[in-house]
C-alpha positions as CSV (number, residue, x, y, z in Angstrom):
1,M,197.5,238.3,163.5
2,S,197.2,235.4,165.8
3,F,197.1,231.6,165.9
4,A,196.4,228.8,168.4
5,F,199.1,226.8,170.2
6,S,199.4,224.1,172.7
7,Y,202.2,222.2,174.6
8,S,202.6,220.0,177.6
9,V,204.5,220.5,180.8
10,L,206.3,217.3,181.7
11,N,207.3,216.0,185.1
12,Q,210.7,214.7,186.1
13,N,210.6,211.4,184.3
14,E,208.9,213.0,181.2
15,T,205.7,210.9,181.3
16,P,202.8,211.5,181.6
17,P,202.5,215.3,181.3
18,L,201.4,217.1,184.5
19,R,199.6,219.8,182.6
20,Y,198.6,220.9,179.1
21,I,198.6,224.5,178.0
22,K,196.3,225.7,175.2
23,G,196.3,229.2,174.0
24,V,196.6,231.9,171.4
25,L,199.7,233.8,170.4
26,S,199.3,237.3,168.9
27,I,201.1,240.6,168.4
28,E,199.7,243.7,170.1
29,G,201.8,246.7,169.0
30,E,205.4,245.9,170.2
31,E,204.3,243.1,172.5
32,L,204.1,239.3,171.8
33,L,201.0,238.3,173.7
34,F,200.4,234.8,175.1
35,E,196.8,234.1,176.2
36,Y,196.4,230.6,177.6
37,K,194.7,228.2,180.0
38,L,196.1,225.2,181.9
39,Y,194.5,221.8,181.7
40,D,195.1,218.6,183.6
41,P,195.8,215.3,181.8
42,Q,192.0,214.5,181.7
43,G,191.3,217.8,180.0
44,N,189.8,219.6,183.0
45,V,190.5,223.3,183.1
46,L,192.8,224.2,186.0
47,S,193.0,228.0,185.5
48,T,191.2,231.1,184.2
49,L,192.6,232.8,181.2
50,N,196.2,233.8,181.8
51,K,197.9,236.6,179.8
52,F,201.6,237.2,179.5
53,S,203.4,239.6,177.1
54,I,207.0,240.2,176.2
55,N,208.3,243.1,174.2
56,V,209.7,242.0,170.9
57,E,212.9,243.7,171.5
58,F,213.8,241.0,174.0
59,L,213.4,238.2,171.5
60,K,216.6,236.5,170.4
61,S,215.2,234.2,167.8
62,I,211.9,232.7,166.6
63,E,212.0,229.5,164.5
64,L,209.2,227.4,163.0
65,M,210.0,223.8,162.5
66,K,207.5,221.9,160.3
67,G,206.5,218.3,161.0
68,L,204.1,216.0,159.3
69,F,201.1,216.6,161.6
70,K,202.3,219.4,163.8
71,A,204.8,222.3,163.6
72,K,206.9,223.6,166.5
73,L,207.5,227.2,167.1
74,I,210.6,227.8,169.2
75,I,210.9,231.2,170.8
76,R,214.2,232.3,172.5
77,T,214.8,235.5,174.5
78,T,217.9,237.5,175.1
79,Q,217.8,236.8,178.9
80,L,216.7,233.6,180.6
81,V,214.2,235.2,183.0
82,F,211.9,236.8,180.3
83,L,209.8,233.7,179.7
84,D,209.8,232.5,183.3
85,P,206.1,233.4,183.9
86,L,205.1,230.8,181.2
87,P,204.7,227.3,182.5
88,G,207.1,224.9,180.8
89,S,209.6,227.5,179.7
90,K,213.3,226.5,180.1
91,Q,216.3,228.8,180.1
92,G,214.7,231.6,178.1
93,S,213.1,229.3,175.6
94,I,209.6,228.0,175.0
95,T,208.5,225.5,172.4
96,L,204.9,225.8,171.2
97,E,203.1,223.0,169.2
98,I,201.1,224.3,166.2
99,K,198.4,222.1,164.7
100,R,198.4,221.6,160.9
101,E,195.4,223.8,160.3
102,D,197.2,226.8,162.1
103,R,200.5,226.2,160.4
104,T,200.0,228.8,157.6
105,H,199.1,231.5,160.1
106,A,202.1,230.6,162.3
107,Q,204.4,230.7,159.2
108,D,203.1,234.1,158.2
109,F,203.4,235.3,161.8
110,T,207.0,234.0,162.1
111,S,208.0,235.6,158.8
112,K,206.6,239.0,159.6
113,L,208.1,238.9,163.1
114,K,211.6,238.0,161.7
115,I,211.4,240.8,159.2
116,A,210.4,243.3,162.0
117,L,213.3,242.0,164.2
118,S,215.8,242.4,161.3
119,E,214.6,245.9,160.6
120,R,214.9,246.8,164.2
121,K,218.5,245.6,164.3
122,L,219.3,247.6,161.2
123,R,217.8,250.7,162.8
124,D,219.8,250.1,165.9
125,L,223.0,249.9,163.9
126,E,222.5,253.3,162.2
């Protein structure tokens, strides 16, 4: 299961964005896999395809917030450094923008991941 995401990396005074990130988020076994490219404000590609993965056991929370035109998926990790390789991550958290057409996939993805994380915590308690 996968879906598309995007977000912008802002500079010090928050406008205009320095770079845009567009990619796909998926689950490969026990890994949350981010595949993305960097773009400049004019839409020119700045990088080749980048891949970054994090084991789901290091996720603290995942939350989908629905908006009128876009949804935001907020991913938080148990330690600040786990998301450092992703441009625009701050203090162990990243916010991905999800377009309306990908919202259903993101909602299913989030629900299944939350269930898997809950089951893992229950197994760890036994």
